[in-house]
C-alpha positions as CSV (number, residue, x, y, z in Angstrom):
1,X,-0.2,0.0,-0.1
2,X,1.3,3.4,-0.9
3,X,-0.2,6.0,1.7
4,X,-0.3,9.1,-0.5
5,X,-1.8,7.0,-3.5
6,X,-4.6,5.9,-1.0
7,X,-5.1,9.2,0.2
8,X,-5.4,10.8,-3.1
9,X,-7.7,8.0,-4.6
10,X,-10.0,8.2,-1.7
11,X,-10.0,11.9,-1.4
12,X,-8.6,12.4,2.1
13,X,-7.2,16.0,3.4
14,X,-5.2,14.7,6.2
15,X,-3.8,11.6,7.9
16,X,-1.9,11.9,11.2
17,X,0.3,9.6,13.2
18,X,0.9,10.0,16.8
19,X,2.9,8.1,19.5
20,X,2.9,8.9,23.2
21,X,6.3,7.6,24.9
22,X,4.8,7.9,28.6
23,X,1.8,5.7,27.7
24,X,2.8,3.8,24.6
25,X,-0.2,5.0,22.8
26,X,0.2,4.6,19.0
27,X,-3.0,6.1,17.1
28,X,-3.8,7.5,13.7
29,X,-6.3,10.3,13.0
30,X,-7.6,10.4,9.2
31,X,-9.7,13.5,8.1
32,X,-11.4,12.6,5.0
33,X,-13.4,15.8,4.4
34,X,-14.4,19.0,6.1
35,X,-16.4,20.2,3.1
36,X,-19.5,20.2,4.9
37,X,-18.2,21.1,8.6
38,X,-16.2,19.5,11.2
39,X,-15.2,16.0,10.7
40,X,-16.9,13.7,13.6
41,X,-16.0,9.9,13.5
42,X,-15.3,7.4,16.2
43,X,-12.3,6.0,18.1
44,X,-11.4,2.3,17.6
45,X,-9.2,0.5,19.8
46,X,-8.0,-2.7,18.2
47,X,-5.0,-4.9,17.9
48,X,-4.2,-5.0,14.2
49,X,-2.1,-7.6,12.4
50,X,0.3,-4.8,11.1
51,X,0.5,-0.9,10.7
52,X,-0.7,-1.4,7.2
53,X,-3.9,-2.9,8.4
54,X,-4.7,0.0,10.9
55,X,-3.9,2.5,8.0
56,X,-6.2,0.6,5.7
57,X,-8.9,0.5,8.3
58,X,-8.7,4.3,9.3
59,X,-8.8,5.2,5.8
60,X,-11.7,3.2,4.8
61,X,-13.7,4.0,7.8
62,X,-13.0,7.8,7.6
63,X,-14.3,7.8,4.1
64,X,-17.4,6.0,4.9
65,X,-18.0,8.7,7.7
66,X,-18.1,11.3,5.1
67,X,-20.9,9.7,3.0
68,X,-22.7,8.6,6.3
69,X,-22.9,12.3,7.3
70,X,-24.0,13.4,3.9
71,X,-26.4,10.8,3.4
72,X,-28.1,11.7,6.7
73,X,-28.0,15.5,5.8
74,X,-25.9,16.6,8.7
75,X,-23.4,19.4,8.1
76,X,-20.5,17.5,9.4
77,X,-17.6,15.8,7.6
78,X,-16.2,12.7,7.9
79,X,-12.9,11.3,9.9
80,X,-11.8,8.3,12.0
81,X,-9.3,7.4,14.6
82,X,-7.8,4.1,15.6
83,X,-5.6,3.2,18.6
84,X,-3.4,0.5,17.7
85,X,-3.1,-2.0,20.6
86,X,0.0,-4.2,21.4
87,X,-1.9,-7.2,22.2
88,X,-5.6,-8.3,22.0
89,X,-7.9,-7.3,25.1
90,X,-5.4,-4.7,26.4
91,X,-7.0,-2.9,29.2
92,X,-7.7,0.6,28.6
93,X,-6.3,3.1,31.2
94,X,-7.1,6.8,31.9
95,X,-3.6,7.8,31.0
96,X,-4.1,6.4,27.6
97,X,-7.5,8.2,27.3
98,X,-6.2,11.2,28.2
99,X,-3.1,10.9,25.8
100,X,-5.5,10.2,22.9
101,X,-7.7,13.3,24.1
102,X,-4.5,15.6,23.8
103,X,-4.1,14.1,20.1
104,X,-7.6,14.8,19.3
105,X,-7.3,18.2,21.0
106,X,-4.3,19.3,18.6
107,X,-6.7,19.3,15.6
108,X,-8.5,22.1,17.2
109,X,-12.0,21.2,16.5
110,X,-11.7,20.2,12.9
111,X,-11.9,16.5,14.0
112,X,-14.7,15.4,16.9
113,X,-13.9,12.1,18.3
114,X,-16.5,9.6,19.5
115,X,-17.1,6.2,20.8
116,X,-16.3,2.9,18.5
117,X,-15.2,-0.6,18.8
118,X,-13.1,-1.1,22.0
119,X,-14.1,2.2,23.4
120,X,-16.3,2.9,26.3
121,X,-18.3,5.7,27.6
122,X,-15.6,5.7,30.4
123,X,-12.7,6.2,27.9
124,X,-14.5,8.9,26.1
125,X,-14.9,10.7,29.5
126,X,-11.1,10.2,30.1
127,X,-10.5,11.7,26.4
128,X,-12.7,14.6,27.4
129,X,-10.4,15.5,30.3
130,X,-8.0,16.8,27.8
131,X,-10.3,18.1,24.8
132,X,-13.6,19.5,24.2
133,X,-14.0,17.9,20.9
134,X,-15.2,14.3,21.7
135,X,-18.8,13.1,22.1
136,X,-20.4,10.1,23.8
137,X,-19.4,10.3,27.2
138,X,-21.6,10.7,30.8
139,X,-19.8,12.5,33.3
140,X,-17.4,14.9,31.3
141,X,-18.5,14.5,27.7
142,X,-22.1,14.3,26.9
143,X,-24.2,12.1,24.6
144,X,-23.6,8.6,26.3
145,X,-23.8,5.2,24.4
146,X,-25.2,5.9,20.7
147,X,-25.7,2.3,19.9
148,X,-29.6,2.2,20.7
149,X,-29.9,5.1,17.9
150,X,-27.7,2.8,15.5
151,X,-29.8,-0.3,16.1
152,X,-33.1,1.7,15.7
153,X,-31.9,3.1,12.5
154,X,-31.2,-0.3,11.0
155,X,-34.4,-1.5,12.2
156,X,-36.0,1.4,10.3
157,X,-33.9,0.7,7.2
158,X,-35.3,-2.9,7.2
159,X,-38.7,-1.9,6.8
160,X,-37.7,-0.2,3.5
161,X,-36.0,-3.1,2.4
162,X,-39.1,-5.2,3.0
163,X,-41.1,-2.7,1.1
164,X,-38.8,-2.6,-1.8
165,X,-39.0,-6.3,-2.1
166,X,-42.7,-6.1,-2.2
167,X,-42.9,-7.8,1.2
168,X,-45.5,-6.9,4.2
169,X,-43.6,-5.1,6.8
170,X,-44.8,-7.9,9.4
171,X,-41.7,-9.0,11.1
172,X,-43.8,-12.0,12.5
173,X,-43.4,-13.6,9.2
174,X,-39.6,-12.7,8.9
175,X,-36.4,-14.6,10.1
176,X,-33.3,-12.7,10.7
177,X,-29.8,-14.0,11.1
178,X,-27.6,-11.7,13.1
179,X,-23.8,-11.9,12.7
180,X,-22.6,-10.3,16.2
181,X,-24.7,-9.5,19.1
182,X,-22.6,-6.9,21.0
183,X,-23.8,-3.6,21.7
184,X,-25.6,-2.6,18.5
185,X,-26.3,-6.6,17.3
186,X,-27.8,-7.2,21.0
187,X,-30.2,-4.1,20.7
188,X,-31.2,-4.8,16.9
189,X,-32.1,-8.5,18.1
190,X,-34.2,-7.1,20.9
191,X,-36.1,-4.8,18.4
192,X,-36.8,-7.5,15.9
193,X,-37.7,-9.8,18.6
194,X,-40.3,-7.3,20.1
195,X,-41.8,-6.9,16.7
196,X,-42.3,-10.7,16.5
197,X,-39.1,-11.9,14.2
198,X,-37.7,-15.2,14.2
199,X,-33.9,-14.4,15.1
200,X,-31.0,-16.5,14.7
201,X,-27.4,-15.3,15.7
202,X,-23.5,-16.1,16.1
203,X,-20.9,-14.4,17.6
204,X,-17.2,-15.1,18.2
205,X,-17.7,-13.9,21.8
206,X,-19.4,-17.1,23.4
207,X,-20.4,-14.7,26.4
208,X,-22.2,-12.3,23.9
209,X,-24.0,-15.1,22.2
210,X,-25.0,-16.7,25.6
211,X,-26.4,-13.4,26.8
212,X,-28.6,-13.0,23.8
213,X,-29.7,-16.8,24.0
214,X,-30.8,-16.3,27.8
215,X,-32.2,-12.9,27.6
216,X,-33.6,-12.6,24.1
217,X,-34.4,-16.2,23.3
218,X,-32.4,-15.9,19.9
219,X,-31.4,-19.3,18.2
220,X,-27.7,-19.9,18.2
221,X,-25.8,-20.6,15.3
222,X,-22.3,-22.2,15.9
223,X,-20.1,-20.5,13.3
224,X,-20.2,-17.9,10.6
225,X,-19.9,-20.2,7.6
226,X,-22.9,-21.9,9.0
227,X,-24.5,-18.4,9.3
228,X,-23.7,-17.8,5.5
229,X,-25.4,-21.3,4.8
230,X,-28.4,-20.4,6.9
231,X,-31.4,-19.6,4.8
232,X,-33.2,-16.2,6.2
233,X,-35.1,-13.1,4.9
234,X,-32.6,-10.8,6.3
235,X,-28.8,-11.2,7.0
236,X,-27.6,-8.7,9.5
237,X,-23.9,-8.2,9.8
238,X,-23.4,-6.4,13.0
239,X,-19.6,-7.1,13.8
240,X,-16.4,-6.4,11.7
241,X,-16.4,-5.3,8.3
242,X,-15.5,-7.0,4.8
243,X,-17.8,-10.1,5.8
244,X,-19.2,-10.3,2.4
245,X,-16.5,-11.0,-0.2
246,X,-17.0,-12.5,-3.7
247,X,-17.6,-16.1,-2.4
248,X,-20.1,-15.0,0.2
249,X,-21.8,-12.6,-2.1
250,X,-22.4,-15.8,-4.5
251,X,-23.3,-18.1,-2.1
252,X,-25.2,-16.4,0.8
253,X,-28.9,-17.5,1.3
254,X,-30.9,-14.5,2.2
255,X,-33.1,-12.0,0.4
256,X,-31.9,-8.9,2.1
257,X,-28.5,-7.6,3.6
258,X,-29.1,-5.1,6.3
259,X,-26.7,-4.6,9.2
260,X,-25.1,-2.0,11.3
261,X,-21.4,-3.1,10.3
262,X,-19.1,-0.5,8.7
263,X,-17.9,-1.5,5.1
264,X,-19.8,-4.9,4.9
265,X,-18.7,-5.6,1.3
266,X,-15.1,-6.5,1.1
267,X,-14.8,-4.8,-2.4
268,X,-18.1,-2.9,-3.0
269,X,-17.5,-2.5,-6.8
270,X,-17.3,-6.2,-7.0
271,X,-19.4,-7.6,-4.4
272,X,-22.3,-5.0,-4.9
273,X,-23.1,-6.1,-8.4
274,X,-23.1,-9.7,-7.4
275,X,-25.7,-9.3,-4.8
276,X,-27.9,-7.1,-7.1
277,X,-27.7,-9.7,-10.1
278,X,-28.7,-12.4,-7.8
279,X,-31.8,-10.3,-6.7
280,X,-30.7,-9.9,-3.3
281,X,-31.2,-6.2,-1.6
282,X,-28.2,-4.9,0.0
283,X,-29.1,-1.8,2.3
284,X,-25.8,0.1,2.0
285,X,-24.1,0.0,5.4
286,X,-23.3,4.0,6.0
287,X,-26.9,4.9,5.6
288,X,-28.2,2.1,7.5
289,X,-25.8,2.6,10.4
290,X,-26.1,6.4,10.7
291,X,-28.4,6.4,13.8
292,X,-25.3,6.6,16.2
293,X,-23.8,9.4,14.2
294,X,-27.0,11.4,14.0
295,X,-27.5,11.2,17.8
296,X,-24.0,12.6,18.8
297,X,-23.6,15.0,15.7
298,X,-27.2,16.1,16.5
299,X,-26.2,17.0,20.3
300,X,-23.3,18.7,18.9
301,X,-25.1,20.9,16.5
302,X,-27.9,21.8,19.2
303,X,-30.6,19.5,17.8
304,X,-33.6,18.8,20.1
305,X,-34.3,15.5,21.0
306,X,-37.2,15.4,18.7
307,X,-35.1,16.6,15.7
308,X,-32.6,13.8,16.5
309,X,-35.5,11.1,16.7
310,X,-37.1,12.4,13.3
311,X,-33.6,12.1,11.6
312,X,-33.3,8.5,12.8
313,X,-36.7,7.7,11.5
314,X,-35.7,9.2,8.2
315,X,-33.4,6.6,7.8
316,X,-36.2,4.3,6.3
317,X,-37.1,7.0,3.8
318,X,-33.5,7.6,2.7
319,X,-33.0,3.9,2.3
320,X,-36.1,3.5,0.3
321,X,-35.0,6.4,-2.1
322,X,-31.5,5.0,-2.6
323,X,-32.9,1.3,-3.2
324,X,-35.4,2.8,-5.7
325,X,-32.7,4.8,-7.6
326,X,-30.4,1.9,-7.9
327,X,-32.1,0.3,-10.9
328,X,-29.8,1.9,-13.7
329,X,-26.7,1.6,-11.6
330,X,-24.4,-1.4,-10.7
331,X,-25.4,-1.6,-7.1
332,X,-27.1,0.0,-4.3
333,X,-23.9,1.0,-2.9
334,X,-23.1,2.9,-6.0
335,X,-26.5,4.4,-5.8
336,X,-25.7,5.3,-2.0
337,X,-22.6,6.8,-3.1
338,X,-24.0,9.0,-5.8
339,X,-26.6,10.3,-3.5
340,X,-24.1,11.3,-0.5
341,X,-21.8,13.0,-3.5
342,X,-24.9,15.0,-4.7
343,X,-25.2,16.6,-1.2
344,X,-21.7,17.0,-0.7
345,X,-21.5,18.6,-4.2
346,X,-24.4,21.0,-3.0
347,X,-22.8,21.7,0.3
348,X,-26.1,20.8,1.9
349,X,-26.0,20.6,5.4
350,X,-29.0,21.0,7.6
351,X,-27.9,24.4,8.9
352,X,-30.2,25.9,11.4
353,X,-29.8,23.6,14.3
354,X,-28.1,26.2,16.6
355,X,-24.5,27.2,17.0
356,X,-23.1,23.6,18.3
357,X,-22.2,22.8,21.8
358,X,-21.9,25.7,24.0
359,X,-18.4,24.6,25.0
360,X,-17.5,23.5,21.4
361,X,-16.2,25.7,18.4
362,X,-18.7,28.2,17.1
363,X,-20.2,27.3,13.6
364,X,-18.5,30.2,11.9
365,X,-15.2,28.6,12.8
366,X,-16.0,24.7,11.7
367,X,-13.0,24.7,9.6
368,X,-10.3,25.9,11.9
369,X,-7.5,24.0,12.7
């Protein structure tokens, strides 16, 4: 991988690397675009196989955040950060969180951090001790856990998919296979079961799967490959990205793919058309999983709770519009990218929600730093 070629191809503005000798923190912040406003995106703590894997992850995730914000009609740009762990399961510390907060602060508001995989509300609050530009904490920062909004948005998108397929929006007649029942997957499973759906699930974390079985009554599936071979109406990926590669796209047994995972398709230009040609509806991930972003960005921008809830509800309509507009395009992913780019090209943010957080940068300085 050639870093500058990747940045140019994907359209990134900045990629910054940081190491803190006192804590051992190694982190990367990638800002994809600030055309529509400050770039908001989560911080992921993960043990990567190599530095290049971490770089690839942060580049792809930050690009997706730009499209996610644009498709949700938010006046925000897209970014992401990753913390590279020395070993799997490395315990987070306040010193590490504060060191990451200082790194975020060095961007002077051009990047707003938030929660992502491996980062808790507590970690966000540790970061917030050093920077105003982080969302998702409880005692120092604000926003709390955004996962309920992510799950609700995905559930709303599923309704659009069913309608698009000409199926009744009656979850009592639907079987959903969920890959990953962690924070968002568990909440999505609960929404589906409450609506009457039959839910099957798998998870690499045996405790997470056991909890879903015991508390929700989901049917356990022992391994991911068995999951892909399971016939279902909806396959909901709710774990790591890249789960649908060429082989899975050609063989998966479902009518709809709709989940909260970022970057579901290993190669969107290849895998998206395969699904479309097989008659499988793919709900583009950055549209479906925007609920958490809407929640935190909405609070940052000064939206009311009613406005935030309405934007999460609007995910259903946005999904429907994109699916309907994909007929003449290679895939629904391509339709979603085109939809987001039209909004970016128009510079269309939902201005008028207020001047942002009272302790954050005023809106007229959104591009400072």
